[in-house]
DOZAMAR-936131 format. One record per atom (N, C-alpha, C): chain; x negated, z, y; atom name; residue in three letters; residue number from 1. Coordinates in Angstrom, 1 decimal. Each point is the difference from the previous one (the first is absolute). Layout:
N
VORO; A; X; Z; Y; CA; ALA; NUM;
...
% end
This chain:
89
VORO; A; -65.7; 130.4; 69.9; N; UNK; 1;
VORO; A; 0.2; -0.7; -1.2; CA; UNK; 1;
VORO; A; 1.4; -0.6; 0.0; C; UNK; 1;
VORO; A; 0.2; -1.2; -0.3; N; UNK; 2;
VORO; A; 1.3; -0.6; 0.0; CA; UNK; 2;
VORO; A; 0.7; 0.4; -1.3; C; UNK; 2;
VORO; A; 1.4; 0.1; 0.0; N; UNK; 3;
VORO; A; 0.7; 0.5; -1.1; CA; UNK; 3;
VORO; A; 1.2; -1.0; -0.2; C; UNK; 3;
VORO; A; 0.3; -0.2; -1.3; N; UNK; 4;
VORO; A; 1.2; -0.8; -0.3; CA; UNK; 4;
VORO; A; 0.8; 0.9; -0.9; C; UNK; 4;
VORO; A; 1.3; 0.2; 0.3; N; UNK; 5;
VORO; A; 0.9; 0.8; -0.7; CA; UNK; 5;
VORO; A; 0.9; -0.8; -0.9; C; UNK; 5;
VORO; A; 0.0; 0.2; -1.3; N; UNK; 6;
VORO; A; 0.9; -0.7; -0.9; CA; UNK; 6;
VORO; A; 0.7; 1.0; -0.8; C; UNK; 6;
VORO; A; 1.3; -0.2; -0.3; N; UNK; 7;
VORO; A; 0.8; 1.0; -0.7; CA; UNK; 7;
VORO; A; -0.1; -0.2; -1.5; C; UNK; 7;
VORO; A; -0.3; -1.2; -0.5; N; UNK; 8;
VORO; A; -0.1; -0.2; -1.4; CA; UNK; 8;
VORO; A; 1.3; 0.4; -0.7; C; UNK; 8;
VORO; A; 1.1; -0.3; 0.7; N; UNK; 9;
VORO; A; 1.3; 0.3; -0.5; CA; UNK; 9;
VORO; A; 0.3; 1.4; -0.1; C; UNK; 9;
VORO; A; 0.0; 0.8; 1.1; N; UNK; 10;
VORO; A; 0.4; 1.4; 0.0; CA; UNK; 10;
VORO; A; 1.5; 0.1; 0.5; C; UNK; 10;
VORO; A; 0.9; 0.2; -0.9; N; UNK; 11;
VORO; A; 1.4; 0.2; 0.4; CA; UNK; 11;
VORO; A; 0.3; 1.4; 0.3; C; UNK; 11;
VORO; A; 1.2; 0.3; 0.4; N; UNK; 12;
VORO; A; 0.6; 1.3; 0.2; CA; UNK; 12;
VORO; A; -0.9; 0.8; 1.1; C; UNK; 12;
VORO; A; -0.2; 1.3; -0.2; N; UNK; 13;
VORO; A; -0.7; 0.7; 1.0; CA; UNK; 13;
VORO; A; -1.5; -0.4; 0.1; C; UNK; 13;
VORO; A; -0.6; -0.6; -1.0; N; UNK; 14;
VORO; A; -1.4; -0.4; 0.1; CA; UNK; 14;
VORO; A; -0.2; -1.0; 1.1; C; UNK; 14;
VORO; A; 1.0; -0.7; 0.4; N; UNK; 15;
VORO; A; -0.1; -1.0; 1.1; CA; UNK; 15;
VORO; A; -0.3; 0.7; 1.4; C; UNK; 15;
VORO; A; 0.5; 1.2; 0.2; N; UNK; 16;
VORO; A; 0.0; 0.7; 1.3; CA; UNK; 16;
VORO; A; -1.5; 0.3; 0.4; C; UNK; 16;
VORO; A; -0.7; 0.8; -0.8; N; UNK; 17;
VORO; A; -1.4; 0.3; 0.4; CA; UNK; 17;
VORO; A; -0.9; -1.3; 0.1; C; UNK; 17;
VORO; A; 0.4; -1.0; -0.8; N; UNK; 18;
VORO; A; -0.8; -1.2; 0.1; CA; UNK; 18;
VORO; A; 0.2; -0.7; 1.4; C; UNK; 18;
VORO; A; 1.2; -0.1; 0.4; N; UNK; 19;
VORO; A; 0.2; -0.7; 1.3; CA; UNK; 19;
VORO; A; -0.4; 0.9; 1.2; C; UNK; 19;
VORO; A; 0.1; 1.3; -0.2; N; UNK; 20;
VORO; A; -0.5; 0.9; 1.1; CA; UNK; 20;
VORO; A; -1.5; -0.1; 0.1; C; UNK; 20;
VORO; A; -0.7; -0.1; -1.1; N; UNK; 21;
VORO; A; -1.5; -0.2; 0.1; CA; UNK; 21;
VORO; A; -0.3; -1.3; 0.8; C; UNK; 21;
VORO; A; 0.7; -1.1; -0.3; N; UNK; 22;
VORO; A; -0.2; -1.3; 0.7; CA; UNK; 22;
VORO; A; 0.3; 0.1; 1.4; C; UNK; 22;
VORO; A; 1.0; 0.8; 0.4; N; UNK; 23;
VORO; A; 0.4; 0.1; 1.4; CA; UNK; 23;
VORO; A; -0.9; 0.9; 0.8; C; UNK; 23;
VORO; A; -0.9; 0.8; -0.6; N; UNK; 24;
VORO; A; -0.8; 0.9; 0.7; CA; UNK; 24;
VORO; A; -1.5; -0.4; 0.0; C; UNK; 24;
VORO; A; -0.4; -1.0; -0.7; N; UNK; 25;
VORO; A; -1.4; -0.4; -0.1; CA; UNK; 25;
VORO; A; -0.1; -1.5; 0.5; C; UNK; 25;
VORO; A; -1.1; -0.4; 0.4; N; UNK; 26;
VORO; A; -0.2; -1.4; 0.4; CA; UNK; 26;
VORO; A; -0.2; -0.8; -1.2; C; UNK; 26;
VORO; A; 1.1; -0.8; -0.3; N; UNK; 27;
VORO; A; -0.1; -0.9; -1.2; CA; UNK; 27;
VORO; A; -0.4; -1.4; 0.4; C; UNK; 27;
VORO; A; -0.4; -0.8; -1.0; N; UNK; 28;
VORO; A; -0.3; -1.4; 0.3; CA; UNK; 28;
VORO; A; 1.2; -0.8; 0.4; C; UNK; 28;
VORO; A; 1.1; 0.1; -0.8; N; UNK; 29;
VORO; A; 1.1; -0.8; 0.3; CA; UNK; 29;
VORO; A; 1.3; 0.8; -0.3; C; UNK; 29;
VORO; A; 0.1; 1.3; 0.3; N; UNK; 30;
VORO; A; 1.2; 0.7; -0.3; CA; UNK; 30;
VORO; A; 0.0; 0.6; -1.4; C; UNK; 30;
VORO; A; 1.1; -0.1; -0.6; N; UNK; 31;
VORO; A; 0.2; 0.6; -1.3; CA; UNK; 31;
VORO; A; 0.7; -1.0; -1.0; C; UNK; 31;
VORO; A; -0.4; -0.1; -1.2; N; UNK; 32;
VORO; A; 0.7; -0.7; -1.0; CA; UNK; 32;
VORO; A; 1.0; 0.9; -0.7; C; UNK; 32;
VORO; A; 1.2; -0.3; 0.1; N; UNK; 33;
VORO; A; 1.1; 0.8; -0.7; CA; UNK; 33;
VORO; A; 0.9; -1.0; -0.8; C; UNK; 33;
VORO; A; -0.1; 0.1; -1.3; N; UNK; 34;
VORO; A; 0.8; -0.9; -0.8; CA; UNK; 34;
VORO; A; 0.8; 0.6; -1.1; C; UNK; 34;
VORO; A; 0.2; 1.3; 0.0; N; UNK; 35;
VORO; A; 0.8; 0.7; -1.0; CA; UNK; 35;
VORO; A; 1.4; -0.5; 0.0; C; UNK; 35;
VORO; A; 0.6; -0.3; 1.2; N; UNK; 36;
VORO; A; 1.3; -0.4; 0.1; CA; UNK; 36;
VORO; A; 0.2; -1.4; -0.6; C; UNK; 36;
VORO; A; -1.0; -0.8; -0.1; N; UNK; 37;
VORO; A; 0.1; -1.3; -0.6; CA; UNK; 37;
VORO; A; 0.0; 0.1; -1.5; C; UNK; 37;
VORO; A; -0.8; 0.9; -0.6; N; UNK; 38;
VORO; A; -0.2; 0.1; -1.4; CA; UNK; 38;
VORO; A; 1.0; 1.0; -0.7; C; UNK; 38;
VORO; A; 0.4; 1.0; 0.8; N; UNK; 39;
VORO; A; 0.9; 1.0; -0.5; CA; UNK; 39;
VORO; A; 1.1; 0.2; 1.1; C; UNK; 39;
VORO; A; 0.9; -0.9; 0.2; N; UNK; 40;
VORO; A; 0.9; 0.0; 1.1; CA; UNK; 40;
VORO; A; 1.0; 1.2; 0.0; C; UNK; 40;
VORO; A; 0.3; 0.5; -1.1; N; UNK; 41;
VORO; A; 1.0; 1.1; -0.1; CA; UNK; 41;
VORO; A; -0.7; 1.4; -0.1; C; UNK; 41;
VORO; A; -1.3; 0.0; -0.3; N; UNK; 42;
VORO; A; -0.6; 1.3; -0.3; CA; UNK; 42;
VORO; A; 0.0; 1.0; 1.2; C; UNK; 42;
VORO; A; 0.1; -0.5; 1.2; N; UNK; 43;
VORO; A; -0.1; 0.9; 1.2; CA; UNK; 43;
VORO; A; 1.4; 0.2; 0.7; C; UNK; 43;
VORO; A; 1.1; -0.4; -0.7; N; UNK; 44;
VORO; A; 1.3; 0.1; 0.6; CA; UNK; 44;
VORO; A; 0.3; 1.4; 0.6; C; UNK; 44;
VORO; A; -0.2; 1.1; -0.7; N; UNK; 45;
VORO; A; 0.3; 1.3; 0.7; CA; UNK; 45;
VORO; A; -0.8; 0.3; 1.2; C; UNK; 45;
VORO; A; -1.3; -0.4; 0.0; N; UNK; 46;
VORO; A; -0.9; 0.2; 1.1; CA; UNK; 46;
VORO; A; 0.4; -0.9; 1.2; C; UNK; 46;
VORO; A; 0.4; -1.2; -0.4; N; UNK; 47;
VORO; A; 0.4; -1.0; 1.1; CA; UNK; 47;
VORO; A; 1.3; 0.4; 0.7; C; UNK; 47;
VORO; A; 0.8; 0.8; -0.6; N; UNK; 48;
VORO; A; 1.2; 0.5; 0.8; CA; UNK; 48;
VORO; A; -0.4; 0.9; 1.2; C; UNK; 48;
VORO; A; -1.1; 0.7; -0.2; N; UNK; 49;
VORO; A; -0.5; 0.8; 1.1; CA; UNK; 49;
VORO; A; -1.1; -0.7; 0.9; C; UNK; 49;
VORO; A; -0.8; -0.8; -0.6; N; UNK; 50;
VORO; A; -1.0; -0.8; 0.7; CA; UNK; 50;
VORO; A; 0.1; -1.5; -0.2; C; UNK; 50;
VORO; A; 1.1; -0.6; 0.4; N; UNK; 51;
VORO; A; 0.2; -1.4; -0.3; CA; UNK; 51;
VORO; A; -1.1; -0.9; 0.6; C; UNK; 51;
VORO; A; -0.6; 0.3; 1.1; N; UNK; 52;
VORO; A; -1.0; -0.9; 0.5; CA; UNK; 52;
VORO; A; -1.3; -0.1; -0.7; C; UNK; 52;
VORO; A; -0.2; 1.0; -0.8; N; UNK; 53;
VORO; A; -1.3; 0.1; -0.8; CA; UNK; 53;
VORO; A; 0.2; -0.9; -1.3; C; UNK; 53;
VORO; A; 1.2; -0.2; -0.5; N; UNK; 54;
VORO; A; 0.2; -0.7; -1.2; CA; UNK; 54;
VORO; A; 0.5; -1.4; 0.2; C; UNK; 54;
VORO; A; 0.2; -0.4; 1.2; N; UNK; 55;
VORO; A; 0.4; -1.4; 0.3; CA; UNK; 55;
VORO; A; -0.9; -0.6; 1.1; C; UNK; 55;
VORO; A; -0.6; -1.1; -0.3; N; UNK; 56;
VORO; A; -0.8; -0.7; 1.0; CA; UNK; 56;
VORO; A; 0.9; -0.8; 0.8; C; UNK; 56;
VORO; A; -0.3; 0.0; 1.3; N; UNK; 57;
VORO; A; 0.7; -0.9; 1.0; CA; UNK; 57;
VORO; A; -1.1; -0.7; 0.8; C; UNK; 57;
VORO; A; 0.0; -1.3; -0.2; N; UNK; 58;
VORO; A; -1.0; -0.9; 0.7; CA; UNK; 58;
VORO; A; -1.4; 0.6; -0.2; C; UNK; 58;
VORO; A; -0.3; 0.4; -1.2; N; UNK; 59;
VORO; A; -1.3; 0.4; -0.4; CA; UNK; 59;
VORO; A; -0.4; 1.4; 0.4; C; UNK; 59;
VORO; A; 1.0; 0.8; 0.5; N; UNK; 60;
VORO; A; -0.3; 1.3; 0.4; CA; UNK; 60;
VORO; A; 0.9; 1.0; -0.7; C; UNK; 60;
VORO; A; -0.4; 1.3; 0.0; N; UNK; 61;
VORO; A; 0.8; 1.1; -0.4; CA; UNK; 61;
VORO; A; 0.2; 1.0; 1.1; C; UNK; 61;
VORO; A; 1.0; 0.8; -0.1; N; UNK; 62;
VORO; A; 0.3; 1.0; 1.1; CA; UNK; 62;
VORO; A; -0.2; 1.4; -0.5; C; UNK; 62;
VORO; A; -0.9; 0.7; 0.6; N; UNK; 63;
VORO; A; -0.3; 1.4; -0.4; CA; UNK; 63;
VORO; A; 0.7; 1.0; 0.8; C; UNK; 63;
VORO; A; 0.9; -0.4; 0.8; N; UNK; 64;
VORO; A; 0.6; 1.0; 1.0; CA; UNK; 64;
VORO; A; 0.9; 1.1; -0.6; C; UNK; 64;
VORO; A; 0.4; -0.2; -1.3; N; UNK; 65;
VORO; A; 0.8; 1.1; -0.6; CA; UNK; 65;
VORO; A; -0.9; 1.1; -0.6; C; UNK; 65;
VORO; A; -1.3; -0.2; 0.0; N; UNK; 66;
VORO; A; -0.9; 1.1; -0.5; CA; UNK; 66;
VORO; A; -0.2; 1.0; 1.0; C; UNK; 66;
VORO; A; 0.5; 1.2; -0.2; N; UNK; 67;
VORO; A; -0.2; 1.1; 0.9; CA; UNK; 67;
VORO; A; 0.1; 1.3; -0.7; C; UNK; 67;
VORO; A; -0.5; 1.1; 0.6; N; UNK; 68;
VORO; A; 0.1; 1.3; -0.6; CA; UNK; 68;
VORO; A; -1.4; 0.3; -0.6; C; UNK; 68;
VORO; A; 0.0; 1.1; -0.8; N; UNK; 69;
VORO; A; -1.2; 0.5; -0.6; CA; UNK; 69;
VORO; A; -0.6; -0.9; -1.1; C; UNK; 69;
VORO; A; -1.3; 0.2; -0.2; N; UNK; 70;
VORO; A; -0.6; -0.8; -1.1; CA; UNK; 70;
VORO; A; -0.1; -1.4; 0.4; C; UNK; 70;
VORO; A; 0.4; -0.9; -1.0; N; UNK; 71;
VORO; A; 0.0; -1.4; 0.2; CA; UNK; 71;
VORO; A; 1.3; -0.5; 0.6; C; UNK; 71;
VORO; A; 0.9; 0.9; 0.3; N; UNK; 72;
VORO; A; 1.3; -0.4; 0.6; CA; UNK; 72;
VORO; A; 0.9; -0.6; -1.0; C; UNK; 72;
VORO; A; -0.1; 0.4; -1.3; N; UNK; 73;
VORO; A; 0.8; -0.6; -1.1; CA; UNK; 73;
VORO; A; 1.5; 0.3; 0.3; C; UNK; 73;
VORO; A; 0.4; 1.2; 0.5; N; UNK; 74;
VORO; A; 1.4; 0.4; 0.1; CA; UNK; 74;
VORO; A; 0.6; 0.1; -1.4; C; UNK; 74;
VORO; A; -0.7; 0.7; -0.9; N; UNK; 75;
VORO; A; 0.4; 0.0; -1.4; CA; UNK; 75;
VORO; A; 1.5; 0.5; -0.2; C; UNK; 75;
VORO; A; 0.4; 1.0; 0.8; N; UNK; 76;
VORO; A; 1.3; 0.5; -0.2; CA; UNK; 76;
VORO; A; 1.1; -1.0; 0.3; C; UNK; 76;
VORO; A; -0.3; -1.1; 0.6; N; UNK; 77;
VORO; A; 1.0; -1.1; 0.3; CA; UNK; 77;
VORO; A; 0.0; -1.1; -1.1; C; UNK; 77;
VORO; A; -1.1; 0.0; -0.8; N; UNK; 78;
VORO; A; -0.1; -1.0; -1.0; CA; UNK; 78;
VORO; A; 0.7; 0.4; -1.3; C; UNK; 78;
VORO; A; 1.0; -0.7; -0.5; N; UNK; 79;
VORO; A; 0.7; 0.4; -1.2; CA; UNK; 79;
VORO; A; -0.5; -0.8; -1.2; C; UNK; 79;
VORO; A; -1.1; 0.4; -0.5; N; UNK; 80;
VORO; A; -0.6; -0.6; -1.2; CA; UNK; 80;
VORO; A; 0.2; 1.0; -1.2; C; UNK; 80;
VORO; A; 0.7; -0.6; -1.0; N; UNK; 81;
VORO; A; 0.2; 0.8; -1.2; CA; UNK; 81;
VORO; A; -1.2; -0.2; -0.9; C; UNK; 81;
VORO; A; -0.6; 1.2; -0.4; N; UNK; 82;
VORO; A; -1.2; 0.0; -0.8; CA; UNK; 82;
VORO; A; 0.3; 0.5; -1.4; C; UNK; 82;
VORO; A; -0.6; -0.5; -1.0; N; UNK; 83;
VORO; A; 0.3; 0.5; -1.4; CA; UNK; 83;
VORO; A; -0.6; 1.4; -0.1; C; UNK; 83;
VORO; A; 0.6; 0.8; -1.0; N; UNK; 84;
VORO; A; -0.5; 1.3; -0.3; CA; UNK; 84;
VORO; A; -1.5; -0.1; -0.4; C; UNK; 84;
VORO; A; -0.8; 1.0; 0.3; N; UNK; 85;
VORO; A; -1.4; 0.0; -0.4; CA; UNK; 85;
VORO; A; -0.1; 0.1; -1.6; C; UNK; 85;
VORO; A; -1.0; -0.6; -0.5; N; UNK; 86;
VORO; A; -0.2; 0.0; -1.5; CA; UNK; 86;
VORO; A; -0.4; 1.4; -0.4; C; UNK; 86;
VORO; A; -0.8; 0.7; 0.8; N; UNK; 87;
VORO; A; -0.4; 1.3; -0.3; CA; UNK; 87;
VORO; A; -0.2; 0.8; 1.3; C; UNK; 87;
VORO; A; 0.2; 1.3; -0.1; N; UNK; 88;
VORO; A; -0.1; 0.9; 1.1; CA; UNK; 88;
VORO; A; -1.0; 1.1; -0.4; C; UNK; 88;
VORO; A; -1.1; 0.2; 0.8; N; UNK; 89;
VORO; A; -1.0; 1.0; -0.3; CA; UNK; 89;
VORO; A; 0.1; 1.2; 0.9; C; UNK; 89;
% end
């Protein structure tokens, strides 16, 4: 079955599993990744650790910074300030 991977504007960490899926399965024409076009500053903290994922160069992205356990996020290196939770259970 042929597969087309589209991100439908997934910024921040959501971009990573999206591009990993496209890199590991046989796709029709690669991956559509356009979050950086519609939300250019949304992924700034992630782009400091994974610059090649959030910047296209000649129609390609670079996954070489993804390494380690899980999806290779390297969360400890990403300095994203999150708001306090509304509720804690």
